[in-house]
N, C-alpha and C positions, 0 to 999 in steps of 0.2 A: 504493499500498501505505501505510497506517497505521501509523502510529510502535507499536512493539513488537510489532507482527506478524512469526511467521517467514514466512521466504522463504526458498525454494529457488533462488536466483540469490546466487554469489559475492559476498561482502564486497568491495568496494572503498573503501579508503582515498583520498577527496581529498588530494592532496600540494599545496601553492604551490611553484610552481619556486624552488628556490635562490636567492636575493639575498646575495651577498658585503657585507661592512659598508662593503665602499674603496670604494665606488658605488652609486648608487640609478637607480631607474628613474624616469623622468617624463612622464605620458600628454602626447602634442602635438597636440593639433588642428587643423585650417584647415579654413576655407571661402570658398570666392567666390563669386559668382554668373557661371554659364554656362547659355546656352540651347541646349538640346538638339534636335536633329528629330526625338528620339523617343527613350525612356525604354532604357537599354542596361544597367542594373543593377536589381535588384529592390528596390523600399522607397524609403523615401525621398532616399536618394543621388541627387540628379539629376532626380528626377521632379519635383520643387518648385520648379526653378529654380535650386537651390546645388548644387554639386559641396563633399563630403566626404573628408577625407583625415583619415588617421590614425595617429600613427608614438609611437616613446619613443624619449628622449633617457636615457643610458645615464653620467650623470657623476658623475665621483671626486667623494667626498669632502673640503670642504676643498682643493681643487684646481682653482683658475680658472684658464680658458686662453682663450686668444686664437684657436686652430684646433677646427673640427668635421671627426672624418672620418665624413662623409655614407654609409649604404650603402639602395641602392633596387634593388630588384628588378622588372620591370615586373607581376608577378604575388603571388610569396611573399611572406610577412611574416620579418623577419629578426632580429627582437631576440631567439630562444633558438636561434638558431643559435652554435656553437662562437666564430665568427670574430670578432665583434664584442664576445663578452663576454671574450672574450680580452683584447681591444685597451681593453675599458675596466677590468680587472686590473690592465695594464702602465700605468695613470693618464692613460689619453686620453680625449676626450671622442667620445661616437658618438649619432649621430642615425639615427636605424632610421626609415626612410622606407615608406608602405604607399600604393600607386595607389589609384584611384577604382575600380581592378577586384583588389584585395584578395580572394586564396583563388581567382580564378574571371575567368579568363580568355578563357571563351567570346566575349565578346564584344568585345575587347581592341584599344583603337586607338595605336599606339605615340605617334602626333603627343600623343594627347592625355597619354600618359604620359611622354613630355619638356615640357611643359606641368606638370605635377601635380610632377615633379622642378624646375622654374623656381621653382615653391612655395614648395617646404620651401628651397629654395638662399637666398633673398628673405627666407623666416622665419628662417633661421638665423643671419642676416646683421642684420636690422633688428629682429627683434625677441626673439631668444635674446642678439645681440649680439657674434657670433662674427667674427671680420676675415678669418678666411681659412679657406675649404672646400675639403677634399680629397674627391674621389671615390672611393669605394670600390666599386667593380664587381666582385664577386663574380658566378661563374656568369653567367645573363643578365642579373646587373647589369652586365656587362663590357660588352657591346655598347648597353644603353642608354644609360651614360654617355660609350659614344664619341659616340653618336647625338649625344647632347645638348650634348656641348664642340661637337660639330661646329658644330650652329647657333648655337651661342652666339658662337663666332668669326667663322662664317661664314653667317649663316641665307639660307637658301634656299626651303624649304616652305614653300609656299603654300594646296597642297590635301595631302589624301590621297589614297590610292593608288585608292581607290574615287570619287574626283572631285569627293569633299565638300569642302569650305570649311573650313580650318583654318589658319590665319596666325601660322605659327614666326615670320616677319621681325616680326610688331611683335608680338611675345609678350613681350618686354624681357627675354629670356630674358640672367642672368647668365653669366660664365665661372665655373667654379669655380678654382680655386688652383693645383689638382693631381689627379691621376689616379693610381690603382690599381688594377690589374688583378689582378685572382687568381682562379684555374680558371676561367677565363672563357672560352668558347666563341665564335666568329663572328660568330653571329645564330644569332636565334629560326629565320629561314628557311631559311637553309644549312646549319643542324645537323640540321633535322626533314628535310629534301632528305636528306642522306645516312641516315639512318634509315628512311625512308619504305620499305615492306612494297614493292620495285617486280613483285612475283608476282598482287599486286592488279587486275583485269581490268574489275570491273564495281565500283563503290563503293555500291553500292546493295547488292552479295550479296558481302562478304569471302569468302564459298567458292569463290567462283570465281577461279581460280589458274593461274597459269602454273607449272607445278612446274620447270621449266629453272630460275626466281630464286626458286622456294618453301624456301628452304634451311634453315629448320624444318620441312621437312616431309621425310617418310620416303621420299616417289618422288622428291626432287631429285636428279637426275643429278651431280651438282656437291657435291664436297666438300672439307674443308680438307686440307690446304694449296689454296689457290684457286689457278687459273692469272691471269697477269697478262690475259689477252683478258677470261676470264670477269669480273675486278672492273671493267672498262672499259665491259663492256657491264650490268653489275649498277648502276652509278654512273648510264649513258645513260638505263636503264628510269627508275630514280631521278625524275631531272630530268623525264623525259616524267611522269611523273604527276603530279608536282606541276604540270607544265603545264596538264595537262587539266582539275586542280581548281582551278587559277588563270582559266582558259578557264570553265570551269563559271560560276563567283564573278560573272565579268564579263558573262557573256550573261545569266546571272539579273535581275543588277541593272538589266541593259537593258530585258530584257523585265516586272521591276516597274513601272520608269518610265515605259516604252509604256502601261503599262496606267491608271497612275495615279488609282487607286481607292484609296487610301489606305494598301497595300498595300508596307513600305519597305526589309523587311528577310527572309533567309531563316536560318533554322537547320540545321544540318546536321552528321554525321558524318563523322568520319575513320577509317578503320579500318586497324590493324594498321600502326603508326608507331613501331616501338624493334627496325627489324630493317637490321642492317649485317652485313658481312660481317669488320669487325672485332673483335665480339663472339666469333664462332669461330674466326678464322685471329688470336692475338694474334703472328703474324708481320708482319701489315698495317698499316703506322706503326707499329712496336712502341715501347712503353713498359711500367712496370716492372702494368701494369694486369693483377687475376687473371682468367686466359681463363674466356669461358664468363658473363661476370658481368657489371653495369652497375652505377650508385649506386643506381639504381630495384630492383634484384635479379635474377633470372631473364628474359634479353631475350625467350624464349619465353613466360613470363607478361606481362610488360609489354605484348608487340607487340598483344592485344588487349587489356588491361585497361583500366581508366576511368582513370587515371592518366595514361596515354601523351599525349603532347606531340598540341595540336591535334583531341584525340580528340570535342572541341563545339565548333564554329566556327558563324560567321555568314560572308557573304561578306565583309560590309568588313574584317571580324576577320582572316578569313584572306590579303585582300592587304596588310593591314596589318604582321600581323606572322611570316605563314607562307610568301607566295608569293615562290619563289626570283625571280622575274622582276620584282617591281611594289614590293617592301618595298622602303623606305627606309633601315630602319635593319640593310642588311648590314654587318659589321664594318670588311674593309680599304678599302670605299668613303669611310667614314668614317674613318677613321684617317689615311688621307690627305689630309681635309681640316682634322685637327688640325695647328695647326705654332706654336703658342703656348704649349704646356703640359705640365711634366713630367710621364711618363706613368713609372711602374715595372710591368714587367708579371712575376707570378709564377705560375708552371706549376709543377704536381704530377705529379709525374712517373710516380706511380701512378693518376692521373685516369682512374677505372672511369666518365664522362661526358664529357669534352673529348676529343678525338681529340688525339694527338701533332702532328698537322700546324695546329692553329689559333693557337697561339701563335706559332710562327715568320711563320706569315701575317702576323698582328695587327704582329707587330716590322716588319716588311719595309716592308709600306704604312705607317706612321705617317710623316709630315713633320717633326713637332718635333724638332729636331737633340737633346733633352734626353731620352734612352729609355735605359731601365735594362732590366735581364733578368736574373733571377733563378730558380733547380732547386730545388727541394724535391724532395730523389732520398725514391722510394718514398712520400711523401704521397699519401694519395685525397683524394677531391673533398670531401670534410666534411671531413678529420680525424679521422674515429671512432676512440676508441681509438688515437688517438697523438698524445698533448699534450709529446712530446719538439719534433716535426717541428712541431706547431702553436706553439707557442713559438720554433723557430727562424725560422718564417712573419714572425711579432709581428718578431722581434729583425729582419729586413730590415726590414720597414718604418718600425722607428723607425732604425735607422743611415738608411737614405732620405730619409727626412722631417726628421730633425733639420741632414743636411749639407745640405739646399734650405732650412733659416731655418722651416721650418713648423712645427716644435713645441722647446721646450727642449731645444739640445742635451744637456742631462745626462741618465744613464741612466736610464730605469724599471726600474723592480729587478721578476723577473719573478717569481710565481708559483708553487711547486714543491708547493703544498698537492693 
């Protein structure tokens, strides 16, 4: 439309995100040479022999620090979430890191994301001059942080679950000085499995379902409150479905290898991935969550919506990040390998994403003797509309970090505006 012409579309005012005067954002870019067997992300990144990473440093004005709090999620970008900005409000230096798969996890390989995380940690120390790095694993970043630190302490991974060489033992992964685990689940693989719709009987036709387990369907004979026997059967069927998809991925990769005609990968859709008896029966693994709701909205809608977990995947990506039996990033498995790092866990008791059983399982598995556990009563996954509870979380981080010499022990004033 030419300037000055009338439009029947509502006017939209473009407003830049607010940036407090107390801190500023600095774009961070990292590049390194890497030869890939095929292009994984659309465009220049990775297709021309160079992998590019983009992040943001949130740094208080006039307040130098030797410690940076580093946020990374496998695919989300975190620089505009309440948590990292609240830390910057309190005078902490925060580095928000995007992986090579930012905002698109369809081809994501977790082993490569761990390498990306290592690149940010090296950059923070060698280029930005920070002496201490604290990994803040929020949500899906929790299992990533555990996986990274386990490989930094005791490297073992030389191949992806698809059998492709990717040697983290020779990647020079340097340890973080501490880990903070906030509103974080066990892992992408374990969480997805607990959310897979077990009624699906044909992956190519999501309308072919077993009514016995179709808990969102009118014809399901099982209604909340669910019996213990039904819940056990439901969980068994969820794991079986995950394994059927994993078998498909492995068999198809083998078929493509046998053909040897240049085709190396196959994309597919995973239907109905937000189906959990906990959403409808709040007496199962109870916490303060809102019944009939999830962090992404109505579970019946999210179950088949475009933003559901694992909705679009490749064979290799499924095995690396979503496979219950094959992923290397399962939380308790990696927590058991972390023996020399202080860990703070923060559980939000009204979390509408992370099940109440997940944080205790991580805490029990952690091998480190220096582990602390804090609950923020009634806090949801994003702290949306809960500024007082967000401040309570930040207070816990500051107290724990100060007592371990990670930051200046002097109090950081709370922002009450």
